[in-house]
C-alpha positions in Angstrom: 19.3 -13.1 -17.7 21.7 -12.0 -15.0 23.6 -8.8 -14.9 27.4 -8.8 -14.8 29.5 -5.8 -14.0 32.5 -5.0 -16.1 33.7 -1.8 -14.3 32.9 -0.6 -10.7 33.7 2.9 -9.5 34.0 3.4 -5.7 34.4 6.7 -4.0 36.6 6.7 -0.9 36.8 9.4 1.7 38.3 7.7 4.8 34.9 7.2 6.4 33.6 3.8 7.7 30.8 4.0 5.2 33.3 4.3 2.3 35.3 1.4 3.7 32.2 -0.7 3.8 31.3 0.3 0.2 34.8 -0.6 -0.9 34.6 -4.1 0.7 31.3 -4.7 -1.0 32.7 -3.5 -4.3 35.6 -5.8 -4.0 33.3 -8.8 -3.5 31.2 -7.8 -6.5 34.3 -7.2 -8.6 35.7 -10.7 -7.8 32.4 -12.4 -8.6 32.1 -10.6 -11.9 35.8 -10.4 -12.9 35.2 -6.7 -13.1 37.7 -3.8 -13.0 37.6 -1.7 -9.9 38.3 2.0 -10.0 38.9 4.0 -6.8 38.1 7.7 -6.7 38.6 10.5 -4.3 37.4 14.0 -5.1 38.9 17.2 -3.8 36.4 20.1 -4.1 38.6 23.0 -5.1 35.7 25.5 -5.0 36.3 26.0 -1.3 39.9 26.9 -1.8 39.3 29.9 -4.0 39.5 32.5 -1.2 41.8 30.5 1.1 44.3 29.6 -1.6 45.5 33.2 -1.9 46.5 33.1 1.7 47.3 29.4 2.3 48.3 27.3 -0.7 49.5 24.6 1.8 45.9 23.7 2.5 45.4 22.6 -1.1 48.7 20.7 -1.0 47.7 18.9 2.3 44.3 18.0 0.8 46.0 16.4 -2.2 48.5 14.6 0.0 45.7 13.2 2.1 43.9 12.0 -1.0 47.0 10.3 -2.3 47.7 8.6 1.0 44.0 7.5 1.2 44.1 5.9 -2.2 47.4 4.2 -1.5 45.9 2.6 1.7 43.1 1.3 -0.5 45.4 -0.1 -3.2 44.6 -3.7 -4.0 46.4 -6.5 -5.7 45.0 -7.4 -9.1 41.7 -9.4 -8.8 
């Protein structure tokens, strides 16, 4: 019995390793007809003390995350 994937989650952070993982996930998703979900996490815990002084840092982090996910956006498989 072979395993087929229905949903694949890939974390992207702009690194070469994440780019490689995304390419591999695309290949696997195509072979399996699977749905591919891209994820980028912003750890807000580090902003708790900074946020009071510089809310723009959190906004820039969110903007970067959105731009990163848009660059990774793929046509339907």
